[in-house]
C-alpha positions as CSV (number, residue, x, y, z in Angstrom):
1,M,-21.7,-38.5,28.9
2,K,-24.4,-41.2,28.8
3,E,-25.8,-43.5,26.2
4,T,-29.6,-43.7,26.4
5,I,-32.5,-44.9,24.3
6,F,-35.0,-42.1,23.6
7,T,-38.5,-42.3,22.0
8,I,-39.6,-39.9,19.3
9,Q,-42.8,-38.1,20.4
10,N,-43.1,-35.7,17.4
11,N,-41.1,-34.9,14.3
12,S,-42.4,-32.2,12.1
13,P,-41.2,-29.5,9.6
14,L,-40.8,-25.9,10.7
15,T,-39.7,-24.8,7.2
16,E,-38.9,-26.5,3.9
17,S,-35.7,-28.0,5.2
18,V,-35.8,-27.5,9.0
19,Y,-37.4,-30.0,11.4
20,K,-38.4,-30.1,15.0
21,M,-38.0,-33.4,16.9
22,I,-39.3,-34.0,20.4
23,L,-38.0,-37.0,22.3
24,S,-38.7,-38.5,25.7
25,G,-35.9,-40.2,27.7
26,D,-33.3,-39.7,30.5
27,T,-32.0,-36.2,30.1
28,S,-30.2,-36.1,33.5
29,E,-26.7,-35.7,31.8
30,I,-27.7,-32.4,30.1
31,T,-26.8,-29.8,32.6
32,S,-26.5,-26.5,30.7
33,P,-27.8,-24.7,27.6
34,G,-25.4,-25.0,24.6
35,Q,-24.7,-28.7,25.1
36,F,-25.5,-31.2,22.3
37,V,-26.4,-34.8,21.8
38,N,-25.0,-37.4,19.3
39,L,-27.6,-39.5,17.5
40,K,-27.0,-43.0,16.1
41,I,-28.8,-43.5,12.8
42,D,-29.2,-47.1,11.5
43,G,-27.0,-47.8,8.5
44,L,-24.6,-44.9,9.0
45,F,-21.3,-45.2,10.7
46,L,-20.9,-41.7,12.3
47,R,-23.4,-40.3,14.8
48,R,-25.0,-36.9,14.1
49,P,-24.4,-34.1,16.6
50,I,-27.5,-31.9,17.2
51,S,-27.6,-29.0,19.7
52,V,-30.2,-29.1,22.4
53,C,-33.0,-26.6,21.7
54,D,-35.0,-27.1,24.8
55,L,-35.3,-29.4,27.8
56,E,-38.4,-29.6,30.0
57,D,-40.3,-32.3,31.9
58,G,-38.3,-35.2,30.5
59,L,-38.8,-34.0,26.9
60,L,-35.8,-33.1,24.7
61,T,-36.4,-30.8,21.8
62,L,-34.0,-30.8,18.8
63,I,-34.2,-28.6,15.7
64,Y,-32.1,-29.8,12.7
65,K,-31.7,-28.9,9.1
66,V,-31.8,-31.5,6.4
67,V,-28.4,-31.2,4.7
68,G,-27.3,-34.8,4.1
69,K,-28.2,-38.5,4.3
70,G,-28.3,-38.6,8.1
71,T,-30.6,-35.7,8.6
72,E,-32.7,-36.8,5.7
73,E,-33.2,-40.1,7.4
74,M,-34.1,-38.3,10.6
75,S,-36.8,-36.3,8.8
76,K,-38.6,-39.5,7.9
77,M,-38.7,-40.9,11.4
78,I,-42.2,-41.3,13.0
79,P,-43.5,-41.0,16.6
80,G,-42.7,-44.1,18.5
81,T,-39.3,-44.7,16.9
82,K,-36.5,-45.5,19.3
83,M,-33.2,-43.6,19.0
84,N,-29.8,-44.2,20.6
85,L,-28.4,-40.9,21.9
86,L,-25.2,-39.9,23.7
87,T,-26.2,-37.1,25.9
88,G,-24.5,-34.4,28.0
89,L,-21.9,-33.7,25.4
90,G,-19.9,-30.5,25.1
91,N,-19.3,-27.5,27.3
92,G,-22.4,-25.3,27.4
93,Y,-23.1,-21.6,28.1
94,D,-22.3,-20.1,31.5
95,T,-25.2,-17.8,32.5
96,S,-23.5,-16.5,35.7
97,V,-21.5,-13.9,33.9
98,S,-24.2,-12.4,31.7
99,G,-25.1,-9.2,33.6
100,N,-28.7,-8.0,33.7
101,K,-29.2,-7.4,30.0
102,P,-27.7,-10.2,27.9
103,L,-27.8,-10.2,24.1
104,L,-28.3,-13.4,22.2
105,I,-27.4,-13.6,18.5
106,G,-28.3,-16.6,16.4
107,G,-27.9,-17.3,12.7
108,G,-29.8,-20.0,10.8
109,V,-29.6,-23.4,12.5
110,G,-27.4,-21.6,15.2
111,V,-30.7,-20.3,16.6
112,P,-32.0,-23.4,18.4
113,P,-29.6,-23.7,21.3
114,L,-30.3,-20.0,22.2
115,Y,-33.9,-20.8,23.0
116,Y,-33.0,-23.0,26.0
117,L,-30.4,-20.4,27.0
118,A,-33.0,-17.6,26.7
119,R,-35.4,-19.5,28.9
120,K,-32.8,-20.0,31.6
121,L,-31.6,-16.4,31.6
122,K,-35.3,-15.3,31.8
123,E,-35.8,-17.6,34.8
124,E,-32.8,-15.9,36.4
125,G,-34.5,-12.5,36.1
126,K,-32.4,-11.2,33.3
127,K,-33.8,-8.8,30.6
128,V,-32.9,-10.7,27.5
129,I,-32.7,-9.4,23.9
130,V,-32.4,-11.9,21.0
131,I,-31.4,-11.2,17.4
132,L,-32.4,-13.9,14.8
133,G,-30.6,-13.8,11.5
134,F,-31.8,-15.6,8.3
135,N,-31.3,-15.3,4.6
136,T,-35.0,-14.9,3.8
137,K,-38.4,-14.9,5.5
138,S,-39.2,-18.5,4.4
139,E,-36.2,-19.8,6.5
140,L,-37.5,-18.1,9.7
141,F,-38.4,-20.2,12.7
142,L,-38.7,-19.8,16.5
143,E,-39.5,-16.1,16.4
144,K,-42.9,-16.6,18.1
145,E,-41.4,-19.0,20.7
146,F,-38.9,-16.4,21.8
147,A,-41.5,-13.6,21.8
148,D,-43.8,-15.8,23.9
149,L,-41.1,-15.9,26.6
150,G,-41.5,-12.1,26.9
151,I,-38.2,-11.5,25.2
152,E,-37.5,-8.6,22.9
153,T,-37.0,-10.4,19.6
154,I,-35.3,-8.7,16.5
155,V,-35.2,-10.4,13.1
156,A,-32.8,-9.6,10.3
157,T,-33.1,-11.1,6.8
158,A,-30.3,-10.7,4.3
159,D,-32.7,-10.1,1.4
160,G,-35.0,-7.7,3.4
161,S,-38.1,-10.0,3.0
162,Y,-38.9,-9.7,6.7
163,Q,-38.3,-7.0,9.4
164,N,-34.8,-5.6,9.1
165,K,-32.7,-6.0,5.9
166,G,-29.2,-7.1,6.5
167,F,-27.2,-9.3,8.8
168,A,-27.6,-9.9,12.6
169,T,-24.7,-7.6,13.3
170,D,-26.5,-4.7,11.5
171,V,-29.2,-4.5,14.1
172,L,-27.3,-4.6,17.4
173,P,-29.0,-2.7,20.2
174,K,-27.2,0.2,21.9
175,E,-27.2,-1.3,25.3
176,Y,-26.4,-4.9,26.4
177,T,-24.2,-6.3,29.1
178,Y,-22.9,-9.6,27.5
179,V,-23.3,-11.5,24.3
180,Y,-24.1,-15.2,23.6
181,T,-24.0,-16.3,20.0
182,C,-24.2,-19.4,17.8
183,G,-24.2,-19.7,14.0
184,P,-22.0,-20.0,10.9
185,E,-18.3,-19.0,11.4
186,P,-18.5,-15.9,9.2
187,M,-21.3,-14.6,11.4
188,L,-19.4,-15.4,14.6
189,K,-16.3,-13.6,13.3
190,A,-18.5,-10.5,12.4
191,V,-20.0,-10.6,15.9
192,F,-16.6,-10.9,17.5
193,H,-15.3,-7.8,15.8
194,K,-18.4,-5.7,16.3
195,I,-19.6,-6.2,19.9
196,Q,-18.5,-4.0,22.7
197,T,-18.6,-6.5,25.6
198,S,-17.3,-10.0,26.4
199,G,-19.2,-13.0,25.2
200,Q,-19.5,-16.7,24.6
201,F,-19.4,-18.2,21.1
202,S,-20.7,-21.6,20.1
203,F,-19.0,-23.1,17.1
204,E,-20.3,-25.5,14.5
205,E,-17.7,-28.0,13.4
206,R,-17.8,-31.4,11.8
207,M,-17.3,-34.1,14.5
208,G,-16.3,-37.7,14.3
209,C,-16.7,-39.2,17.8
210,G,-18.4,-36.2,19.6
211,F,-16.5,-36.7,22.9
212,G,-12.9,-35.7,22.3
213,A,-11.2,-39.0,21.3
214,C,-10.6,-38.5,17.6
215,M,-9.3,-34.9,17.6
216,G,-11.1,-34.3,14.3
217,C,-12.7,-31.0,15.4
218,S,-9.7,-29.4,16.9
219,C,-9.2,-25.6,16.5
220,K,-6.4,-23.2,17.5
221,T,-7.1,-20.9,20.4
222,I,-5.0,-18.4,22.4
223,T,-4.1,-21.1,24.8
224,G,-3.4,-23.9,22.2
225,Y,-5.6,-26.3,20.4
226,K,-9.0,-27.2,21.7
227,R,-11.5,-29.8,20.7
228,I,-14.9,-28.2,19.8
229,C,-16.8,-31.3,20.8
230,K,-15.1,-31.6,24.3
231,D,-13.7,-28.2,25.2
232,G,-16.4,-26.4,23.3
233,P,-18.6,-26.0,21.4
234,V,-18.8,-22.8,23.5
235,L,-15.6,-20.7,23.8
236,R,-15.2,-17.4,25.5
237,K,-14.4,-14.4,23.4
238,E,-11.0,-13.9,25.1
239,E,-9.7,-17.3,24.0
240,I,-10.8,-17.2,20.3
241,L,-8.1,-16.9,17.7
242,W,-9.2,-16.2,14.2
243,E,-7.1,-17.6,11.3
244,D,-7.2,-15.8,8.0
């Protein structure tokens, strides 16, 4: 973990409520897809955890949804603004166990960390498939970016307004060797029960400190309680314990 000052290079909307922020700074502590950063916002006590969407040539890409005061303030920030970030947080995805045809499944704002993962898997020579799940066409983002990587990209919209009608789990391909997923918990639970292989699941939890000190994001697993910010956010399928 490292505290670093970053500079905003761009901050623009992708949809009505989702923004893409590109920052420059020291990204050396970010070592794997699926990790996150914790942003300090002036006037607010708690930092805001945002997953890493991409990392290349010293530029850090974050995609976030405006859901409260913190992210609303972020959406107003202009290029040149300095931001204090804690970087290298969390346990990311392990690409060494993916096999040759990994399947990536993202829902809503769970989609961004899968882009960096997809790029890494592609660089490793894997034949990647990605499923993007959204409520409606107007919420869709990153489809073109995934396709531009040469990745088979499938979109599911709950209302049927674009491509396949239904949920991400309704359009699973017949063949895949491993699953990586990130999104809201109901989607993760559905993926867990439907896939035929092992996989890694990235959980979205409210966090206090972001580095394991406050225990505020603990969840029960097969091997005991784990902190999503420190021991996760990525957990392996075999250790997940769903509570009704």
